[in-house]
Backbone as JSON Lines, residues from 0, in Angstrom:
{"i":0,"aa":"M","n":[-13.85,-5.37,-13.06],"ca":[-13.78,-4.27,-12.13],"c":[-15.19,-3.95,-11.64]}
{"i":1,"aa":"T","n":[-15.33,-3.84,-10.37],"ca":[-16.61,-3.53,-9.76],"c":[-16.78,-2.01,-9.73]}
{"i":2,"aa":"N","n":[-17.91,-1.54,-10.17],"ca":[-18.17,-0.1,-10.15],"c":[-18.91,0.32,-8.89]}
{"i":3,"aa":"Q","n":[-18.93,-0.54,-7.9],"ca":[-19.64,-0.26,-6.67],"c":[-18.89,0.78,-5.85]}
{"i":4,"aa":"T","n":[-19.61,1.79,-5.38],"ca":[-19.01,2.81,-4.53],"c":[-19.43,2.58,-3.09]}
{"i":5,"aa":"F","n":[-18.61,3.0,-2.2],"ca":[-18.88,2.85,-0.78],"c":[-18.78,4.23,-0.12]}
{"i":6,"aa":"L","n":[-19.81,5.03,-0.3],"ca":[-19.87,6.35,0.3],"c":[-20.71,6.27,1.57]}
{"i":7,"aa":"I","n":[-20.15,6.78,2.65],"ca":[-20.88,6.74,3.92],"c":[-20.85,8.12,4.57]}
{"i":8,"aa":"D","n":[-21.81,8.38,5.41],"ca":[-21.78,9.52,6.32],"c":[-21.04,8.98,7.54]}
{"i":9,"aa":"N","n":[-19.74,9.29,7.64],"ca":[-18.91,8.62,8.65],"c":[-19.35,8.92,10.09]}
{"i":10,"aa":"L","n":[-19.89,10.1,10.34],"ca":[-20.34,10.42,11.7],"c":[-21.58,9.6,12.06]}
{"i":11,"aa":"A","n":[-22.54,9.51,11.15],"ca":[-23.75,8.73,11.4],"c":[-23.42,7.23,11.45]}
{"i":12,"aa":"F","n":[-22.52,6.79,10.58],"ca":[-22.09,5.38,10.54],"c":[-21.52,4.97,11.89]}
{"i":13,"aa":"A","n":[-20.64,5.82,12.44],"ca":[-20.01,5.52,13.73],"c":[-21.02,5.61,14.87]}
{"i":14,"aa":"A","n":[-21.87,6.63,14.83],"ca":[-22.85,6.83,15.91],"c":[-23.82,5.67,16.01]}
{"i":15,"aa":"R","n":[-24.17,5.06,14.88],"ca":[-25.1,3.93,14.88],"c":[-24.38,2.59,15.1]}
{"i":16,"aa":"G","n":[-23.06,2.61,15.17],"ca":[-22.3,1.37,15.39],"c":[-22.4,0.41,14.22]}
{"i":17,"aa":"E","n":[-22.46,0.93,13.01],"ca":[-22.61,0.09,11.84],"c":[-21.32,-0.66,11.5]}
{"i":18,"aa":"R","n":[-21.49,-1.65,10.64],"ca":[-20.36,-2.49,10.21],"c":[-20.45,-2.7,8.71]}
{"i":19,"aa":"L","n":[-19.31,-2.58,8.03],"ca":[-19.23,-2.8,6.59],"c":[-18.11,-3.8,6.34]}
{"i":20,"aa":"E","n":[-18.46,-4.93,5.75],"ca":[-17.48,-5.99,5.48],"c":[-17.48,-6.24,3.98]}
{"i":21,"aa":"V","n":[-16.32,-6.05,3.32],"ca":[-16.25,-6.1,1.86],"c":[-15.01,-6.86,1.41]}
{"i":22,"aa":"S","n":[-15.15,-7.58,0.3],"ca":[-14.04,-8.26,-0.34],"c":[-14.06,-7.85,-1.82]}
{"i":23,"aa":"L","n":[-12.97,-7.23,-2.27],"ca":[-12.9,-6.72,-3.63],"c":[-11.63,-7.18,-4.32]}
{"i":24,"aa":"P","n":[-11.68,-7.35,-5.64],"ca":[-10.45,-7.67,-6.37],"c":[-9.54,-6.44,-6.42]}
{"i":25,"aa":"L","n":[-8.27,-6.68,-6.56],"ca":[-7.28,-5.62,-6.6],"c":[-7.54,-4.65,-7.75]}
{"i":26,"aa":"S","n":[-8.14,-5.14,-8.82],"ca":[-8.41,-4.29,-9.99],"c":[-9.4,-3.17,-9.68]}
{"i":27,"aa":"D","n":[-10.07,-3.2,-8.55],"ca":[-10.98,-2.12,-8.15],"c":[-10.25,-0.92,-7.56]}
{"i":28,"aa":"F","n":[-8.94,-1.02,-7.43],"ca":[-8.14,0.05,-6.85],"c":[-7.12,0.51,-7.88]}
{"i":29,"aa":"P","n":[-7.49,1.46,-8.77],"ca":[-6.65,1.81,-9.91],"c":[-5.28,2.38,-9.56]}
{"i":30,"aa":"R","n":[-5.2,3.24,-8.54],"ca":[-3.88,3.8,-8.2],"c":[-2.94,2.73,-7.65]}
{"i":31,"aa":"L","n":[-3.47,1.82,-6.87],"ca":[-2.67,0.72,-6.33],"c":[-2.2,-0.19,-7.46]}
{"i":32,"aa":"C","n":[-3.09,-0.49,-8.39],"ca":[-2.73,-1.34,-9.54],"c":[-1.63,-0.71,-10.37]}
{"i":33,"aa":"E","n":[-1.75,0.6,-10.58],"ca":[-0.73,1.32,-11.36],"c":[0.63,1.25,-10.67]}
{"i":34,"aa":"L","n":[0.63,1.4,-9.36],"ca":[1.88,1.34,-8.59],"c":[2.51,-0.04,-8.68]}
{"i":35,"aa":"I","n":[1.71,-1.08,-8.5],"ca":[2.22,-2.45,-8.55],"c":[2.71,-2.78,-9.96]}
{"i":36,"aa":"E","n":[1.96,-2.36,-10.97],"ca":[2.35,-2.6,-12.35],"c":[3.69,-1.94,-12.66]}
{"i":37,"aa":"S","n":[3.89,-0.71,-12.19],"ca":[5.15,-0.02,-12.45],"c":[6.31,-0.7,-11.74]}
{"i":38,"aa":"Q","n":[6.08,-1.28,-10.56],"ca":[7.13,-2.02,-9.87],"c":[7.52,-3.26,-10.66]}
{"i":39,"aa":"H","n":[6.52,-3.95,-11.23],"ca":[6.81,-5.14,-12.03],"c":[7.64,-4.78,-13.25]}
{"i":40,"aa":"I","n":[7.27,-3.72,-13.92],"ca":[7.96,-3.33,-15.14],"c":[9.37,-2.86,-14.84]}
{"i":41,"aa":"E","n":[9.55,-2.04,-13.79],"ca":[10.88,-1.57,-13.41],"c":[11.8,-2.72,-13.04]}
{"i":42,"aa":"A","n":[11.26,-3.72,-12.37],"ca":[12.07,-4.86,-11.96],"c":[12.32,-5.82,-13.12]}
{"i":43,"aa":"G","n":[11.58,-5.65,-14.2],"ca":[11.73,-6.56,-15.33],"c":[11.11,-7.91,-15.08]}
{"i":44,"aa":"A","n":[10.34,-8.03,-14.01],"ca":[9.75,-9.31,-13.66],"c":[8.6,-9.67,-14.58]}
{"i":45,"aa":"V","n":[7.89,-8.68,-15.05],"ca":[6.76,-8.92,-15.94],"c":[6.87,-7.94,-17.08]}
{"i":46,"aa":"K","n":[6.67,-8.41,-18.27],"ca":[6.7,-7.54,-19.42],"c":[5.28,-7.38,-19.93]}
{"i":47,"aa":"K","n":[4.97,-6.19,-20.36],"ca":[3.66,-5.95,-20.95],"c":[3.61,-6.61,-22.3]}
{"i":48,"aa":"H","n":[2.54,-7.3,-22.61],"ca":[2.33,-7.71,-23.97],"c":[0.98,-7.2,-24.38]}
{"i":49,"aa":"G","n":[0.89,-6.92,-25.57],"ca":[-0.35,-6.43,-26.1],"c":[-0.1,-5.87,-27.47]}
{"i":50,"aa":"D","n":[-1.15,-5.47,-28.08],"ca":[-1.0,-4.92,-29.41],"c":[-1.27,-3.43,-29.34]}
{"i":51,"aa":"A","n":[-1.66,-2.87,-30.43],"ca":[-1.89,-1.43,-30.49],"c":[-3.06,-0.99,-29.61]}
{"i":52,"aa":"T","n":[-3.85,-1.93,-29.13],"ca":[-4.98,-1.55,-28.28],"c":[-4.54,-1.15,-26.88]}
{"i":53,"aa":"G","n":[-3.29,-1.42,-26.52],"ca":[-2.77,-0.99,-25.22],"c":[-3.16,-1.9,-24.09]}
{"i":54,"aa":"D","n":[-3.21,-3.22,-24.31],"ca":[-3.49,-4.14,-23.21],"c":[-2.42,-3.99,-22.15]}
{"i":55,"aa":"S","n":[-2.79,-4.16,-20.91],"ca":[-1.81,-4.05,-19.84],"c":[-1.97,-5.22,-18.9]}
{"i":56,"aa":"I","n":[-1.1,-5.25,-17.92],"ca":[-1.1,-6.31,-16.93],"c":[-2.36,-6.22,-16.09]}
{"i":57,"aa":"Q","n":[-2.99,-7.34,-15.85],"ca":[-4.13,-7.37,-14.94],"c":[-3.62,-7.82,-13.58]}
{"i":58,"aa":"P","n":[-3.58,-6.93,-12.61],"ca":[-3.06,-7.29,-11.31],"c":[-3.94,-8.34,-10.62]}
{"i":59,"aa":"E","n":[-3.27,-9.25,-9.96],"ca":[-3.97,-10.29,-9.22],"c":[-3.91,-9.94,-7.74]}
{"i":60,"aa":"G","n":[-4.93,-10.3,-7.04],"ca":[-4.93,-10.08,-5.61],"c":[-6.33,-9.79,-5.11]}
{"i":61,"aa":"L","n":[-6.43,-9.75,-3.82],"ca":[-7.72,-9.55,-3.18],"c":[-7.55,-8.61,-2.0]}
{"i":62,"aa":"V","n":[-8.52,-7.73,-1.83],"ca":[-8.52,-6.79,-0.71],"c":[-9.78,-7.06,0.11]}
{"i":63,"aa":"N","n":[-9.59,-7.46,1.35],"ca":[-10.7,-7.67,2.28],"c":[-10.61,-6.59,3.35]}
{"i":64,"aa":"F","n":[-11.7,-5.91,3.58],"ca":[-11.68,-4.91,4.65],"c":[-12.98,-4.91,5.42]}
{"i":65,"aa":"T","n":[-12.84,-4.52,6.68],"ca":[-13.99,-4.39,7.58],"c":[-13.89,-3.02,8.23]}
{"i":66,"aa":"L","n":[-14.99,-2.29,8.17],"ca":[-15.06,-0.98,8.8],"c":[-16.14,-1.04,9.87]}
{"i":67,"aa":"N","n":[-15.75,-0.75,11.11],"ca":[-16.68,-0.74,12.24],"c":[-16.8,0.66,12.8]}
{"i":68,"aa":"G","n":[-18.02,1.06,13.1],"ca":[-18.25,2.35,13.74],"c":[-18.49,2.16,15.22]}
{"i":69,"aa":"E","n":[-18.15,3.18,15.99],"ca":[-18.32,3.09,17.44],"c":[-18.51,4.5,18.0]}
{"i":70,"aa":"K","n":[-19.39,4.6,18.98],"ca":[-19.58,5.85,19.71],"c":[-19.4,5.54,21.18]}
{"i":71,"aa":"N","n":[-18.49,6.26,21.83],"ca":[-18.24,5.97,23.25],"c":[-19.17,6.77,24.16]}
{"i":72,"aa":"V","n":[-19.04,6.59,25.46],"ca":[-19.93,7.23,26.43],"c":[-19.78,8.75,26.45]}
{"i":73,"aa":"L","n":[-18.64,9.25,25.97],"ca":[-18.43,10.69,25.91],"c":[-19.0,11.31,24.64]}
{"i":74,"aa":"G","n":[-19.54,10.45,23.75],"ca":[-20.13,10.95,22.51],"c":[-19.14,11.05,21.37]}
{"i":75,"aa":"Q","n":[-17.91,10.57,21.58],"ca":[-16.91,10.61,20.51],"c":[-17.16,9.45,19.54]}
{"i":76,"aa":"C","n":[-17.04,9.74,18.27],"ca":[-17.28,8.73,17.23],"c":[-15.96,8.24,16.66]}
{"i":77,"aa":"Y","n":[-15.88,6.92,16.51],"ca":[-14.65,6.28,16.01],"c":[-14.97,5.35,14.86]}
{"i":78,"aa":"L","n":[-13.99,5.18,13.98],"ca":[-14.04,4.17,12.93],"c":[-12.84,3.26,13.14]}
{"i":79,"aa":"H","n":[-13.06,1.97,12.96],"ca":[-11.98,0.98,13.07],"c":[-11.92,0.23,11.74]}
{"i":80,"aa":"L","n":[-10.79,0.31,11.08],"ca":[-10.61,-0.31,9.77],"c":[-9.61,-1.45,9.88]}
{"i":81,"aa":"T","n":[-10.02,-2.63,9.41],"ca":[-9.15,-3.8,9.37],"c":[-9.0,-4.21,7.92]}
{"i":82,"aa":"L","n":[-7.75,-4.36,7.47],"ca":[-7.46,-4.7,6.07],"c":[-6.67,-5.99,5.99]}
{"i":83,"aa":"D","n":[-7.03,-6.85,5.07],"ca":[-6.24,-8.02,4.72],"c":[-6.05,-7.96,3.21]}
{"i":84,"aa":"V","n":[-4.79,-7.84,2.79],"ca":[-4.49,-7.64,1.37],"c":[-3.52,-8.72,0.92]}
{"i":85,"aa":"S","n":[-3.84,-9.34,-0.21],"ca":[-2.95,-10.31,-0.84],"c":[-2.69,-9.82,-2.26]}
{"i":86,"aa":"L","n":[-1.42,-9.6,-2.58],"ca":[-1.08,-9.14,-3.91],"c":[0.25,-9.71,-4.35]}
{"i":87,"aa":"T","n":[0.58,-9.49,-5.59],"ca":[1.85,-9.97,-6.14],"c":[2.67,-8.77,-6.53]}
{"i":88,"aa":"T","n":[3.9,-8.72,-6.03],"ca":[4.81,-7.62,-6.35],"c":[6.14,-8.2,-6.8]}
{"i":89,"aa":"S","n":[7.15,-7.38,-6.95],"ca":[8.46,-7.84,-7.4],"c":[9.47,-7.71,-6.27]}
{"i":90,"aa":"C","n":[10.24,-8.76,-6.07],"ca":[11.33,-8.72,-5.09],"c":[12.43,-7.83,-5.65]}
{"i":91,"aa":"Q","n":[12.87,-6.88,-4.87],"ca":[13.89,-5.95,-5.34],"c":[15.31,-6.51,-5.23]}
{"i":92,"aa":"R","n":[15.43,-7.7,-4.65],"ca":[16.74,-8.33,-4.55],"c":[16.98,-9.25,-5.74]}
{"i":93,"aa":"C","n":[16.02,-10.13,-6.04],"ca":[16.22,-11.11,-7.12],"c":[15.41,-10.79,-8.37]}
{"i":94,"aa":"L","n":[14.56,-9.74,-8.31],"ca":[13.76,-9.26,-9.44],"c":[12.77,-10.28,-9.98]}
{"i":95,"aa":"T","n":[12.28,-11.15,-9.11],"ca":[11.24,-12.09,-9.51],"c":[9.95,-11.7,-8.79]}
{"i":96,"aa":"T","n":[8.84,-12.24,-9.26],"ca":[7.58,-11.93,-8.59],"c":[7.52,-12.63,-7.24]}
{"i":97,"aa":"M","n":[6.82,-12.01,-6.34],"ca":[6.67,-12.58,-5.0],"c":[5.32,-12.19,-4.43]}
{"i":98,"aa":"P","n":[4.7,-13.08,-3.66],"ca":[3.44,-12.72,-3.01],"c":[3.71,-11.81,-1.82]}
{"i":99,"aa":"L","n":[2.78,-10.91,-1.58],"ca":[2.9,-10.0,-0.45],"c":[1.55,-9.95,0.24]}
{"i":100,"aa":"S","n":[1.52,-10.24,1.51],"ca":[0.28,-10.19,2.3],"c":[0.44,-9.13,3.38]}
{"i":101,"aa":"L","n":[-0.58,-8.32,3.53],"ca":[-0.58,-7.28,4.55],"c":[-1.82,-7.45,5.43]}
{"i":102,"aa":"A","n":[-1.64,-7.39,6.72],"ca":[-2.75,-7.39,7.68],"c":[-2.61,-6.09,8.48]}
{"i":103,"aa":"L","n":[-3.54,-5.17,8.28],"ca":[-3.41,-3.83,8.84],"c":[-4.63,-3.45,9.66]}
{"i":104,"aa":"N","n":[-4.41,-2.64,10.69],"ca":[-5.49,-2.13,11.54],"c":[-5.31,-0.63,11.71]}
{"i":105,"aa":"F","n":[-6.4,0.11,11.55],"ca":[-6.38,1.55,11.71],"c":[-7.55,1.99,12.57]}
{"i":106,"aa":"H","n":[-7.34,3.03,13.36],"ca":[-8.36,3.56,14.24],"c":[-8.44,5.07,14.02]}
{"i":107,"aa":"Y","n":[-9.64,5.55,13.77],"ca":[-9.85,6.96,13.45],"c":[-10.83,7.59,14.43]}
{"i":108,"aa":"L","n":[-10.52,8.79,14.87],"ca":[-11.44,9.61,15.63],"c":[-12.06,10.57,14.65]}
{"i":109,"aa":"I","n":[-13.37,10.58,14.57],"ca":[-14.06,11.47,13.64],"c":[-14.3,12.79,14.34]}
{"i":110,"aa":"S","n":[-13.89,13.85,13.69],"ca":[-14.02,15.17,14.31],"c":[-14.43,16.18,13.25]}
{"i":111,"aa":"D","n":[-15.22,17.15,13.65],"ca":[-15.61,18.21,12.74],"c":[-15.0,19.55,13.17]}
{"i":112,"aa":"V","n":[-13.75,19.46,13.63],"ca":[-13.03,20.65,14.08],"c":[-12.53,21.44,12.87]}
{"i":113,"aa":"D","n":[-12.41,22.74,13.06],"ca":[-11.81,23.58,12.03],"c":[-10.32,23.28,11.93]}
{"i":114,"aa":"A","n":[-9.7,23.73,10.87],"ca":[-8.29,23.45,10.64],"c":[-7.38,24.17,11.64]}
{"i":115,"aa":"S","n":[-7.8,25.3,12.2],"ca":[-6.94,26.07,13.1],"c":[-6.57,25.33,14.39]}
{"i":116,"aa":"P","n":[-7.53,24.78,15.13],"ca":[-7.13,24.08,16.36],"c":[-6.82,22.59,16.12]}
{"i":117,"aa":"L","n":[-6.56,22.21,14.87],"ca":[-6.33,20.81,14.52],"c":[-5.12,20.24,15.27]}
{"i":118,"aa":"D","n":[-4.06,21.02,15.41],"ca":[-2.86,20.54,16.11],"c":[-3.16,20.21,17.56]}
{"i":119,"aa":"D","n":[-3.99,21.03,18.21],"ca":[-4.36,20.78,19.61],"c":[-5.15,19.47,19.74]}
{"i":120,"aa":"V","n":[-6.06,19.22,18.8],"ca":[-6.87,18.0,18.85],"c":[-5.98,16.78,18.63]}
{"i":121,"aa":"E","n":[-5.08,16.87,17.63],"ca":[-4.19,15.74,17.35],"c":[-3.28,15.45,18.54]}
{"i":122,"aa":"A","n":[-2.81,16.49,19.2],"ca":[-1.95,16.3,20.37],"c":[-2.72,15.65,21.52]}
{"i":123,"aa":"S","n":[-4.0,15.98,21.65],"ca":[-4.77,15.43,22.77],"c":[-5.16,13.96,22.56]}
{"i":124,"aa":"I","n":[-5.32,13.51,21.31],"ca":[-5.71,12.12,21.09],"c":[-4.52,11.17,21.06]}
{"i":125,"aa":"G","n":[-3.31,11.7,20.91],"ca":[-2.11,10.87,20.93],"c":[-1.95,10.08,19.64]}
{"i":126,"aa":"D","n":[-1.17,9.0,19.74],"ca":[-0.84,8.19,18.58],"c":[-1.78,7.0,18.38]}
{"i":127,"aa":"D","n":[-2.73,6.83,19.28],"ca":[-3.62,5.67,19.19],"c":[-4.63,5.8,18.05]}
{"i":128,"aa":"F","n":[-5.0,7.04,17.71],"ca":[-6.02,7.27,16.7],"c":[-5.53,8.3,15.69]}
{"i":129,"aa":"D","n":[-5.96,8.13,14.44],"ca":[-5.76,9.15,13.42],"c":[-7.02,9.99,13.38]}
{"i":130,"aa":"L","n":[-6.87,11.23,13.03],"ca":[-8.02,12.13,12.96],"c":[-8.64,12.03,11.58]}
{"i":131,"aa":"Q","n":[-9.94,11.82,11.54],"ca":[-10.68,11.73,10.28],"c":[-11.73,12.83,10.29]}
{"i":132,"aa":"E","n":[-11.75,13.64,9.25],"ca":[-12.71,14.72,9.17],"c":[-14.11,14.18,8.97]}
{"i":133,"aa":"A","n":[-15.08,14.76,9.66],"ca":[-16.48,14.35,9.5],"c":[-16.92,14.67,8.08]}
{"i":134,"aa":"S","n":[-17.57,13.69,7.44],"ca":[-17.98,13.86,6.06],"c":[-19.28,13.1,5.83]}
{"i":135,"aa":"Q","n":[-20.19,13.71,5.08],"ca":[-21.43,13.03,4.75],"c":[-21.26,12.09,3.57]}
{"i":136,"aa":"E","n":[-20.13,12.21,2.84],"ca":[-19.87,11.34,1.7],"c":[-18.41,10.89,1.71]}
{"i":137,"aa":"M","n":[-18.01,10.18,2.73],"ca":[-16.66,9.66,2.8],"c":[-16.56,8.42,1.91]}
{"i":138,"aa":"D","n":[-15.56,8.41,1.03],"ca":[-15.35,7.29,0.12],"c":[-14.47,6.25,0.83]}
{"i":139,"aa":"V","n":[-15.07,5.15,1.23],"ca":[-14.36,4.12,1.98],"c":[-13.3,3.44,1.1]}
{"i":140,"aa":"K","n":[-13.64,3.18,-0.17],"ca":[-12.66,2.56,-1.07],"c":[-11.41,3.42,-1.23]}
{"i":141,"aa":"L","n":[-11.58,4.72,-1.3],"ca":[-10.45,5.64,-1.42],"c":[-9.6,5.6,-0.15]}
{"i":142,"aa":"L","n":[-10.24,5.57,1.01],"ca":[-9.52,5.47,2.28],"c":[-8.72,4.16,2.34]}
{"i":143,"aa":"V","n":[-9.35,3.06,1.94],"ca":[-8.68,1.76,1.95],"c":[-7.48,1.77,1.01]}
{"i":144,"aa":"E","n":[-7.66,2.31,-0.19],"ca":[-6.57,2.36,-1.17],"c":[-5.42,3.22,-0.66]}
{"i":145,"aa":"D","n":[-5.72,4.35,-0.05],"ca":[-4.68,5.21,0.52],"c":[-3.87,4.48,1.58]}
{"i":146,"aa":"E","n":[-4.56,3.8,2.48],"ca":[-3.87,3.11,3.58],"c":[-2.98,1.97,3.05]}
{"i":147,"aa":"I","n":[-3.45,1.26,2.03],"ca":[-2.63,0.18,1.46],"c":[-1.39,0.75,0.8]}
{"i":148,"aa":"I","n":[-1.56,1.8,0.02],"ca":[-0.41,2.41,-0.67],"c":[0.62,2.89,0.34]}
{"i":149,"aa":"L","n":[0.17,3.51,1.42],"ca":[1.1,3.99,2.44],"c":[1.79,2.84,3.18]}
{"i":150,"aa":"A","n":[1.14,1.69,3.26],"ca":[1.71,0.56,4.01],"c":[2.63,-0.32,3.15]}
{"i":151,"aa":"L","n":[2.62,-0.13,1.83],"ca":[3.47,-0.96,0.98],"c":[4.94,-0.71,1.29]}
{"i":152,"aa":"P","n":[5.75,-1.76,1.33],"ca":[7.18,-1.55,1.53],"c":[7.79,-0.85,0.33]}
{"i":153,"aa":"I","n":[8.78,0.0,0.58],"ca":[9.43,0.73,-0.51],"c":[10.18,-0.23,-1.42]}
{"i":154,"aa":"A","n":[10.88,-1.17,-0.83],"ca":[11.64,-2.16,-1.59],"c":[11.32,-3.54,-1.04]}
{"i":155,"aa":"P","n":[10.25,-4.17,-1.53],"ca":[9.89,-5.49,-1.02],"c":[10.93,-6.54,-1.4]}
{"i":156,"aa":"V","n":[11.24,-7.42,-0.46],"ca":[12.19,-8.51,-0.71],"c":[11.65,-9.79,-0.07]}
{"i":157,"aa":"H","n":[12.09,-10.91,-0.61],"ca":[11.72,-12.2,-0.02],"c":[12.25,-12.27,1.41]}
{"i":158,"aa":"S","n":[11.57,-13.0,2.26],"ca":[12.01,-13.1,3.66],"c":[13.3,-13.93,3.78]}
{"i":159,"aa":"N","n":[13.49,-14.87,2.86],"ca":[14.74,-15.64,2.87],"c":[15.72,-15.0,1.88]}
{"i":160,"aa":"D","n":[16.98,-15.42,1.95],"ca":[18.0,-14.86,1.08],"c":[17.8,-15.4,-0.33]}
{"i":161,"aa":"C","n":[17.32,-14.57,-1.23],"ca":[16.99,-15.04,-2.57],"c":[18.0,-14.59,-3.62]}
{"i":162,"aa":"A","n":[18.98,-13.76,-3.23],"ca":[19.95,-13.28,-4.21],"c":[20.84,-14.43,-4.65]}
{"i":163,"aa":"P","n":[21.14,-14.5,-5.94],"ca":[22.01,-15.58,-6.41],"c":[23.41,-15.46,-5.79]}
{"i":164,"aa":"V","n":[23.92,-16.59,-5.35],"ca":[25.23,-16.61,-4.72],"c":[26.29,-16.65,-5.82]}
{"i":165,"aa":"T","n":[27.22,-15.71,-5.76],"ca":[28.31,-15.7,-6.74],"c":[29.6,-16.01,-6.02]}
{"i":166,"aa":"M","n":[30.29,-16.97,-6.53],"ca":[31.56,-17.38,-5.95],"c":[32.69,-16.91,-6.84]}
{"i":167,"aa":"Q","n":[33.7,-16.32,-6.25],"ca":[34.87,-15.91,-7.01],"c":[36.03,-16.79,-6.58]}
{"i":168,"aa":"S","n":[36.72,-17.27,-7.55],"ca":[37.9,-18.07,-7.22],"c":[39.09,-17.49,-7.96]}
{"i":169,"aa":"G","n":[40.24,-17.73,-7.4],"ca":[41.45,-17.23,-8.04],"c":[41.68,-15.77,-7.73]}
{"i":170,"aa":"E","n":[42.61,-15.2,-8.49],"ca":[42.98,-13.81,-8.26],"c":[42.0,-12.87,-8.94]}
{"i":171,"aa":"K","n":[41.81,-11.75,-8.3],"ca":[40.99,-10.72,-8.91],"c":[41.86,-9.93,-9.88]}
{"i":172,"aa":"P","n":[41.3,-9.52,-11.01],"ca":[42.12,-8.72,-11.93],"c":[42.4,-7.34,-11.33]}
{"i":173,"aa":"N","n":[43.57,-6.83,-11.61],"ca":[43.97,-5.52,-11.12],"c":[43.24,-4.47,-11.93]}
{"i":174,"aa":"P","n":[42.48,-3.59,-11.3],"ca":[41.73,-2.59,-12.05],"c":[42.63,-1.56,-12.74]}
{"i":175,"aa":"F","n":[43.9,-1.49,-12.34],"ca":[44.81,-0.53,-12.94],"c":[45.72,-1.16,-14.0]}
{"i":176,"aa":"A","n":[45.45,-2.42,-14.33],"ca":[46.3,-3.11,-15.31],"c":[46.25,-2.42,-16.67]}
{"i":177,"aa":"A","n":[45.14,-1.86,-17.06],"ca":[45.03,-1.19,-18.35],"c":[45.89,0.08,-18.39]}
{"i":178,"aa":"L","n":[46.14,0.68,-17.24],"ca":[46.95,1.88,-17.19],"c":[48.44,1.59,-17.28]}
{"i":179,"aa":"K","n":[48.82,0.34,-17.07],"ca":[50.24,-0.04,-17.06],"c":[50.89,0.25,-18.41]}
{"i":180,"aa":"G","n":[50.13,0.05,-19.49],"ca":[50.68,0.29,-20.83],"c":[50.85,1.76,-21.13]}
{"i":181,"aa":"L","n":[50.31,2.64,-20.35],"ca":[50.44,4.07,-20.59],"c":[51.69,4.69,-19.96]}
{"i":182,"aa":"I","n":[52.35,3.9,-19.11],"ca":[53.53,4.42,-18.42],"c":[54.67,4.54,-19.42]}
{"i":183,"aa":"K","n":[55.25,5.74,-19.51],"ca":[56.39,5.99,-20.42],"c":[57.68,5.65,-19.69]}
{"i":184,"aa":"S","n":[58.56,4.99,-20.43],"ca":[59.82,4.64,-19.79],"c":[60.9,5.63,-20.06]}
């Protein structure tokens, strides 16, 4: 696990047009790892082994992200985040492990508006940009982790039909057959 932090002054970062390109292992994102681990355990796809020391599953995967800053001619500051994530999760149809790749793009308008006129600002920028509060210590890793968690499918499944095919032949048993013996003559 990398203990490297990525704190930026997002307004200055965008105003200078800076770029941050990072590749980190999935283990650097603890909340995401916990979520993926719980999916594996619930699906029964992976079992924890360990002794009394409490060893747990080490999630595999890689998170690549690029953060670009931009300032337009009107003086508005923007951040553009591009994410490429490769991880292993559990298929909710067949309960086996499956690779999951996400390619995501986010665009943020940095604003230092008070909370009261926030609705007016959000309405004026439309759906093209998310509003990001100006911060001198914005944690980029936390932002990346939040966006990945929100983008994860609720019930991931293989793209092809992976459920085992069950064929029934012959007659189906009558579900009321057990009640037949209770009828009094």
